[in-house]
VEXPA-830573 format. One record per residue: residue in one letter; chain; x, y negated, z negated of N, C-alpha, C in turn. Coordinates in steps of 0.02 Angstrom, whole numbers. Last residue first. Example, Ala and Ser with C-alpha at 12.3 -4.5 7.8 and 13.67 -1.06 7.14 Angstrom:
# residues 2
["S"; "A"; [642; 112; -354]; [684; 53; -357]; [645; -2; -394]]
["A"; "A"; [660; 284; -390]; [615; 225; -390]; [660; 165; -390]]
//
This chain:
# residues 187
["K"; "A"; [-2840; -138; 1815]; [-2858; -185; 1869]; [-2834; -160; 1936]]
["K"; "A"; [-2784; -55; 1723]; [-2852; -41; 1745]; [-2872; -83; 1805]]
["S"; "A"; [-2663; -110; 1693]; [-2662; -47; 1731]; [-2732; -27; 1755]]
["W"; "A"; [-2694; -219; 1616]; [-2676; -231; 1686]; [-2672; -166; 1727]]
["Y"; "A"; [-2723; -153; 1494]; [-2772; -197; 1526]; [-2757; -204; 1600]]
["W"; "A"; [-2602; -91; 1463]; [-2662; -49; 1477]; [-2715; -90; 1513]]
["A"; "A"; [-2522; -205; 1443]; [-2505; -157; 1497]; [-2565; -114; 1514]]
["R"; "A"; [-2587; -263; 1332]; [-2581; -300; 1395]; [-2567; -253; 1454]]
["K"; "A"; [-2568; -161; 1239]; [-2636; -181; 1257]; [-2635; -218; 1324]]
["L"; "A"; [-2427; -165; 1231]; [-2461; -105; 1258]; [-2533; -121; 1278]]
["E"; "A"; [-2411; -291; 1174]; [-2381; -277; 1240]; [-2414; -215; 1272]]
["N"; "A"; [-2474; -272; 1051]; [-2500; -322; 1099]; [-2473; -309; 1169]]
["K"; "A"; [-2388; -174; 994]; [-2459; -160; 1006]; [-2489; -208; 1058]]
["L"; "A"; [-2270; -248; 986]; [-2273; -187; 1027]; [-2345; -170; 1044]]
["K"; "A"; [-2308; -345; 896]; [-2287; -365; 963]; [-2290; -305; 1011]]
["P"; "A"; [-2333; -268; 778]; [-2388; -302; 813]; [-2369; -324; 884]]
["N"; "A"; [-2263; -107; 758]; [-2249; -178; 764]; [-2306; -212; 803]]
["A"; "A"; [-2374; 10; 678]; [-2322; -8; 726]; [-2316; -84; 728]]
["N"; "A"; [-2466; 105; 610]; [-2420; 59; 577]; [-2361; 45; 623]]
["I"; "A"; [-2628; 112; 676]; [-2559; 135; 682]; [-2513; 83; 652]]
["M"; "A"; [-2750; 50; 673]; [-2733; 94; 616]; [-2661; 118; 618]]
["A"; "A"; [-2763; -14; 793]; [-2756; -56; 733]; [-2733; -14; 673]]
["L"; "A"; [-2784; 95; 875]; [-2722; 58; 882]; [-2709; 14; 821]]
["N"; "A"; [-2913; 129; 837]; [-2858; 175; 822]; [-2790; 140; 828]]
["L"; "A"; [-2981; 14; 885]; [-2983; 32; 815]; [-2925; 79; 796]]
["E"; "A"; [-2953; 11; 1026]; [-2933; -44; 982]; [-2931; -24; 908]]
["D"; "A"; [-2891; 170; 1090]; [-2942; 117; 1082]; [-2920; 68; 1028]]
["V"; "A"; [-2749; 201; 1190]; [-2781; 208; 1124]; [-2832; 153; 1117]]
["E"; "A"; [-2688; 291; 1330]; [-2719; 230; 1303]; [-2756; 246; 1238]]
["N"; "A"; [-2548; 363; 1362]; [-2611; 382; 1330]; [-2641; 322; 1296]]
["K"; "A"; [-2430; 305; 1397]; [-2477; 320; 1451]; [-2546; 339; 1423]]
["Y"; "A"; [-2353; 297; 1282]; [-2382; 235; 1308]; [-2434; 248; 1363]]
["N"; "A"; [-2287; 383; 1197]; [-2354; 402; 1221]; [-2390; 342; 1252]]
["L"; "A"; [-2171; 318; 1161]; [-2166; 381; 1199]; [-2233; 402; 1228]]
["I"; "A"; [-2223; 210; 1087]; [-2186; 198; 1150]; [-2184; 261; 1193]]
["L"; "A"; [-2280; 279; 981]; [-2322; 235; 1022]; [-2288; 221; 1089]]
["E"; "A"; [-2168; 340; 926]; [-2222; 381; 954]; [-2267; 340; 1000]]
["I"; "A"; [-2098; 226; 883]; [-2069; 269; 935]; [-2123; 312; 967]]
["N"; "A"; [-2187; 175; 785]; [-2164; 134; 842]; [-2140; 178; 899]]
["S"; "A"; [-2196; 285; 697]; [-2256; 259; 731]; [-2237; 217; 792]]
["T"; "A"; [-2064; 298; 652]; [-2095; 352; 691]; [-2157; 328; 728]]
["F"; "A"; [-2046; 172; 586]; [-2002; 193; 641]; [-2038; 245; 684]]
["S"; "A"; [-2176; 62; 542]; [-2146; 128; 536]; [-2104; 144; 597]]
["S"; "A"; [-2162; -108; 483]; [-2188; -56; 528]; [-2146; 7; 522]]
["G"; "A"; [-2105; -208; 409]; [-2151; -163; 375]; [-2180; -109; 420]]
["D"; "A"; [-2005; -280; 466]; [-2072; -309; 471]; [-2126; -264; 439]]
["P"; "A"; [-1892; -199; 450]; [-1900; -257; 405]; [-1970; -288; 409]]
["Y"; "A"; [-1954; -29; 464]; [-1920; -87; 491]; [-1932; -146; 444]]
["M"; "A"; [-1932; 120; 375]; [-1973; 60; 386]; [-1929; 5; 413]]
["L"; "A"; [-1932; 295; 409]; [-1896; 233; 396]; [-1943; 175; 410]]
["D"; "A"; [-1998; 440; 328]; [-1998; 391; 381]; [-1955; 332; 360]]
["K"; "A"; [-1982; 618; 307]; [-1991; 550; 282]; [-1988; 504; 341]]
["N"; "A"; [-1938; 741; 347]; [-2005; 737; 317]; [-2017; 670; 283]]
["F"; "A"; [-1813; 776; 405]; [-1816; 731; 349]; [-1884; 728; 313]]
["K"; "A"; [-1827; 873; 508]; [-1769; 874; 463]; [-1780; 834; 400]]
["N"; "A"; [-1943; 842; 578]; [-1936; 907; 546]; [-1880; 909; 495]]
["K"; "A"; [-1917; 712; 625]; [-1975; 724; 582]; [-1969; 791; 545]]
["F"; "A"; [-1798; 734; 702]; [-1800; 685; 647]; [-1857; 702; 598]]
["V"; "A"; [-1846; 822; 799]; [-1792; 843; 754]; [-1792; 799; 692]]
["E"; "A"; [-1937; 735; 861]; [-1962; 796; 827]; [-1910; 823; 779]]
["L"; "A"; [-1846; 646; 912]; [-1895; 621; 864]; [-1925; 681; 826]]
["Y"; "A"; [-1778; 724; 1003]; [-1743; 706; 941]; [-1790; 673; 890]]
["I"; "A"; [-1878; 735; 1101]; [-1848; 794; 1071]; [-1817; 777; 1004]]
["N"; "A"; [-1900; 599; 1135]; [-1954; 640; 1106]; [-1927; 702; 1071]]
["A"; "A"; [-1777; 567; 1188]; [-1802; 530; 1130]; [-1856; 569; 1095]]
["R"; "A"; [-1773; 651; 1299]; [-1728; 664; 1242]; [-1750; 627; 1180]]
["K"; "A"; [-1877; 585; 1371]; [-1880; 657; 1356]; [-1836; 674; 1296]]
["L"; "A"; [-1838; 456; 1392]; [-1893; 468; 1345]; [-1899; 542; 1326]]
["D"; "A"; [-1720; 368; 1431]; [-1723; 441; 1425]; [-1775; 460; 1372]]
["G"; "A"; [-1703; 231; 1430]; [-1755; 259; 1474]; [-1760; 335; 1472]]
["S"; "A"; [-1624; 169; 1342]; [-1592; 190; 1404]; [-1642; 221; 1453]]
["K"; "A"; [-1711; 147; 1237]; [-1684; 89; 1273]; [-1652; 108; 1339]]
["V"; "A"; [-1727; 281; 1196]; [-1784; 244; 1222]; [-1759; 184; 1263]]
["F"; "A"; [-1599; 307; 1151]; [-1626; 347; 1206]; [-1685; 311; 1238]]
["N"; "A"; [-1596; 216; 1046]; [-1554; 204; 1104]; [-1573; 247; 1163]]
["Q"; "A"; [-1684; 279; 957]; [-1701; 212; 983]; [-1660; 196; 1045]]
["I"; "A"; [-1607; 391; 929]; [-1672; 398; 961]; [-1692; 332; 994]]
["G"; "A"; [-1497; 330; 864]; [-1488; 370; 924]; [-1552; 377; 963]]
["L"; "A"; [-1561; 272; 755]; [-1528; 229; 804]; [-1516; 267; 869]]
["A"; "A"; [-1601; 390; 690]; [-1652; 344; 716]; [-1622; 296; 768]]
["L"; "A"; [-1478; 439; 650]; [-1516; 477; 700]; [-1570; 433; 731]]
["N"; "A"; [-1445; 337; 558]; [-1402; 350; 615]; [-1439; 389; 670]]
["K"; "A"; [-1550; 344; 464]; [-1538; 282; 501]; [-1496; 295; 564]]
["M"; "A"; [-1533; 476; 415]; [-1595; 455; 447]; [-1584; 394; 491]]
["Q"; "A"; [-1406; 469; 357]; [-1418; 515; 413]; [-1481; 495; 452]]
["D"; "A"; [-1433; 376; 257]; [-1386; 359; 310]; [-1395; 405; 371]]
["E"; "A"; [-1525; 452; 182]; [-1546; 388; 211]; [-1499; 367; 268]]
["K"; "A"; [-1448; 559; 137]; [-1503; 571; 184]; [-1525; 507; 219]]
["S"; "A"; [-1271; 529; 131]; [-1338; 522; 103]; [-1391; 535; 157]]
["I"; "A"; [-1142; 645; 144]; [-1178; 591; 178]; [-1249; 588; 150]]
["F"; "A"; [-1054; 750; 113]; [-1063; 695; 65]; [-1097; 635; 98]]
["H"; "A"; [-1110; 919; 141]; [-1073; 859; 158]; [-1090; 804; 108]]
["N"; "A"; [-1139; 1083; 195]; [-1134; 1036; 140]; [-1090; 977; 161]]
["Q"; "A"; [-1242; 1119; 336]; [-1178; 1119; 303]; [-1179; 1068; 246]]
["N"; "A"; [-1349; 1118; 430]; [-1345; 1169; 377]; [-1276; 1174; 343]]
["K"; "A"; [-1274; 1011; 542]; [-1325; 1062; 533]; [-1307; 1113; 480]]
["L"; "A"; [-1187; 910; 574]; [-1203; 920; 504]; [-1251; 977; 491]]
["T"; "A"; [-1177; 896; 710]; [-1119; 925; 675]; [-1135; 941; 602]]
["D"; "A"; [-1292; 829; 747]; [-1289; 901; 759]; [-1230; 933; 723]]
["N"; "A"; [-1257; 696; 720]; [-1307; 729; 679]; [-1304; 805; 686]]
["C"; "A"; [-1168; 677; 825]; [-1144; 671; 756]; [-1192; 707; 709]]
["K"; "A"; [-1256; 686; 930]; [-1204; 737; 924]; [-1176; 736; 853]]
["V"; "A"; [-1326; 570; 913]; [-1361; 633; 900]; [-1312; 691; 895]]
["L"; "A"; [-1223; 478; 945]; [-1255; 477; 879]; [-1292; 542; 864]]
["V"; "A"; [-1191; 508; 1079]; [-1140; 513; 1026]; [-1174; 519; 958]]
["R"; "A"; [-1313; 480; 1142]; [-1285; 548; 1145]; [-1232; 558; 1091]]
["A"; "A"; [-1324; 343; 1115]; [-1374; 390; 1090]; [-1346; 461; 1089]]
["S"; "A"; [-1214; 293; 1186]; [-1218; 284; 1114]; [-1267; 334; 1084]]
["K"; "A"; [-1255; 326; 1317]; [-1193; 354; 1289]; [-1193; 350; 1213]]
["H"; "A"; [-1369; 245; 1326]; [-1375; 318; 1333]; [-1314; 352; 1303]]
["F"; "A"; [-1312; 118; 1314]; [-1361; 141; 1264]; [-1368; 217; 1266]]
["L"; "A"; [-1234; 122; 1431]; [-1201; 119; 1365]; [-1249; 139; 1309]]
["S"; "A"; [-1330; 126; 1532]; [-1284; 182; 1525]; [-1249; 182; 1457]]
["I"; "A"; [-1392; 1; 1503]; [-1431; 64; 1504]; [-1384; 124; 1494]]
["S"; "A"; [-1291; -99; 1512]; [-1323; -83; 1448]; [-1360; -16; 1449]]
["N"; "A"; [-1215; -156; 1610]; [-1207; -84; 1597]; [-1244; -60; 1535]]
["K"; "A"; [-1260; -291; 1607]; [-1252; -255; 1671]; [-1250; -179; 1661]]
["I"; "A"; [-1254; -334; 1475]; [-1319; -326; 1507]; [-1313; -282; 1570]]
["N"; "A"; [-1168; -308; 1342]; [-1155; -299; 1414]; [-1220; -283; 1450]]
["Q"; "A"; [-1209; -314; 1210]; [-1174; -371; 1239]; [-1167; -368; 1315]]
["S"; "A"; [-1267; -193; 1182]; [-1305; -253; 1167]; [-1274; -315; 1199]]
["A"; "A"; [-1163; -107; 1213]; [-1224; -106; 1255]; [-1265; -169; 1244]]
["L"; "A"; [-1076; -133; 1108]; [-1056; -150; 1177]; [-1117; -154; 1223]]
["A"; "A"; [-1151; -78; 1004]; [-1136; -150; 1003]; [-1115; -174; 1073]]
["D"; "A"; [-1149; 56; 1044]; [-1213; 21; 1038]; [-1202; -54; 1040]]
["I"; "A"; [-1013; 83; 1029]; [-1043; 86; 1096]; [-1110; 49; 1097]]
["K"; "A"; [-1007; 72; 890]; [-966; 27; 932]; [-995; 25; 1003]]
["K"; "A"; [-1090; 177; 852]; [-1111; 108; 838]; [-1070; 57; 878]]
["G"; "A"; [-1013; 287; 892]; [-1080; 276; 920]; [-1104; 205; 910]]
["D"; "A"; [-900; 270; 809]; [-893; 267; 882]; [-960; 253; 915]]
["K"; "A"; [-960; 289; 684]; [-926; 226; 698]; [-918; 217; 774]]
["I"; "A"; [-1000; 421; 696]; [-1051; 369; 691]; [-1020; 301; 707]]
["C"; "A"; [-872; 481; 696]; [-917; 490; 752]; [-970; 435; 753]]
["E"; "A"; [-827; 447; 569]; [-791; 423; 628]; [-834; 427; 690]]
["Q"; "A"; [-921; 517; 492]; [-917; 444; 487]; [-879; 414; 546]]
["Y"; "A"; [-893; 650; 529]; [-959; 621; 541]; [-956; 545; 541]]
["S"; "A"; [-762; 663; 482]; [-776; 671; 553]; [-843; 639; 572]]
["R"; "A"; [-786; 648; 343]; [-742; 600; 378]; [-755; 603; 454]]
["T"; "A"; [-867; 760; 320]; [-892; 693; 306]; [-851; 640; 345]]
["L"; "A"; [-777; 862; 353]; [-840; 856; 390]; [-869; 785; 381]]
["N"; "A"; [-679; 840; 255]; [-662; 834; 326]; [-725; 824; 369]]
["A"; "A"; [-753; 868; 139]; [-725; 801; 149]; [-707; 789; 222]]
["Q"; "A"; [-780; 1003; 162]; [-835; 955; 156]; [-810; 884; 168]]
["N"; "A"; [-650; 1055; 160]; [-690; 1060; 221]; [-748; 1011; 220]]
["I"; "A"; [-617; 1029; 26]; [-579; 997; 80]; [-618; 998; 145]]
["S"; "A"; [-710; 1114; -36]; [-712; 1042; -49]; [-674; 1003; 6]]
["V"; "A"; [-666; 1238; 10]; [-734; 1215; 27]; [-739; 1140; 18]]
["I"; "A"; [-540; 1239; -51]; [-545; 1241; 22]; [-613; 1216; 45]]
["K"; "A"; [-578; 1241; -185]; [-538; 1184; -160]; [-542; 1181; -84]]
["N"; "A"; [-642; 1364; -190]; [-680; 1303; -203]; [-643; 1241; -178]]
["E"; "A"; [-531; 1447; -166]; [-587; 1446; -118]; [-630; 1383; -128]]
["I"; "A"; [-456; 1422; -281]; [-429; 1406; -215]; [-484; 1400; -164]]
["A"; "A"; [-545; 1472; -376]; [-523; 1402; -380]; [-495; 1379; -313]]
["Y"; "A"; [-553; 1603; -335]; [-613; 1561; -333]; [-594; 1487; -336]]
["N"; "A"; [-424; 1648; -361]; [-445; 1644; -292]; [-508; 1600; -286]]
["K"; "A"; [-427; 1651; -498]; [-382; 1603; -467]; [-401; 1595; -393]]
["S"; "A"; [-518; 1753; -511]; [-536; 1688; -539]; [-490; 1634; -510]]
["P"; "A"; [-455; 1867; -457]; [-502; 1829; -416]; [-522; 1762; -446]]
["K"; "A"; [-370; 1928; -559]; [-344; 1875; -516]; [-397; 1838; -476]]
["N"; "A"; [-425; 2038; -621]; [-428; 1974; -657]; [-406; 1916; -613]]
["Q"; "A"; [-393; 2142; -539]; [-463; 2124; -545]; [-472; 2057; -581]]
["S"; "A"; [-258; 2155; -558]; [-280; 2126; -494]; [-354; 2109; -496]]
["L"; "A"; [-257; 2215; -683]; [-231; 2148; -677]; [-254; 2115; -612]]
["T"; "A"; [-309; 2341; -649]; [-344; 2299; -697]; [-321; 2227; -691]]
["E"; "A"; [-208; 2387; -564]; [-276; 2377; -538]; [-316; 2333; -584]]
["V"; "A"; [-104; 2395; -654]; [-97; 2349; -598]; [-166; 2334; -569]]
["M"; "A"; [-154; 2496; -735]; [-142; 2430; -764]; [-136; 2377; -709]]
["N"; "A"; [-157; 2603; -648]; [-220; 2581; -675]; [-212; 2510; -704]]
["C"; "A"; [-21; 2617; -629]; [-64; 2600; -572]; [-130; 2572; -596]]
["S"; "A"; [15; 2655; -758]; [39; 2590; -733]; [-1; 2569; -671]]
["A"; "A"; [-45; 2780; -763]; [-67; 2728; -810]; [-44; 2659; -786]]
["L"; "A"; [30; 2846; -666]; [-42; 2837; -657]; [-69; 2782; -703]]
["S"; "A"; [156; 2844; -730]; [147; 2810; -665]; [73; 2798; -651]]
["I"; "A"; [129; 2919; -844]; [150; 2849; -850]; [139; 2812; -785]]
["S"; "A"; [98; 3043; -785]; [49; 3008; -828]; [66; 2934; -834]]
["I"; "A"; [219; 3074; -722]; [158; 3065; -681]; [106; 3026; -721]]
["C"; "A"; [300; 3087; -836]; [316; 3037; -784]; [254; 3021; -741]]
["V"; "A"; [238; 3194; -901]; [243; 3130; -935]; [256; 3074; -883]]
["F"; "A"; [257; 3297; -805]; [189; 3278; -826]; [189; 3209; -858]]
["I"; "A"; [396; 3304; -803]; [360; 3284; -742]; [290; 3261; -759]]
["L"; "A"; [417; 3348; -935]; [446; 3285; -913]; [410; 3259; -850]]
["I"; "A"; [354; 3471; -929]; [329; 3421; -976]; [354; 3352; -955]]
["R"; "A"; [435; 3533; -835]; [363; 3524; -821]; [334; 3470; -866]]
["N"; "A"; [556; 3533; -905]; [550; 3497; -841]; [477; 3483; -823]]
["F"; "A"; [524; 3618; -1010]; [543; 3549; -1024]; [536; 3506; -961]]
["K"; "A"; [506; 3737; -946]; [449; 3706; -977]; [463; 3632; -992]]
["M"; "A"; [640; 3752; -907]; [589; 3749; -857]; [526; 3715; -885]]
//
């Protein structure tokens, strides 16, 4: 009887020790899980980047069509703008392999296309998104500022005096056109 108790005690002790060993081994396994999780994150980042690039490609194709098709250009510019800003919205707070400069240029094209389509309300909304997200500006080849040009167009009803207009880093042709429009609106 005592021998049976000792035998039962030994068996229980061995089984408990083996459970503890299994638990110890399972605690060492997460390092393999981290490698798998990192691989999954990397694949997701690559997929997000690929989706973004395909989306931008579609938006730019529509933009090119709008430039060629005078009859439907307004609706095509609007469609292109919607596609381009949608692409930007897919990147919100996620890791990806897209440079900030490319993101800025693509969102700026979307904003510019909203202006070309006449949807100044959305252009204004996404200009604020642009300024808050990047805290930088893009420069056109003529040296003028993207945000200054767009803000000047969006606020065209608010006449600016000559000195303040001269201080704005906008395209000179745009400034002259606005001066002309303000002049004739007074007549």
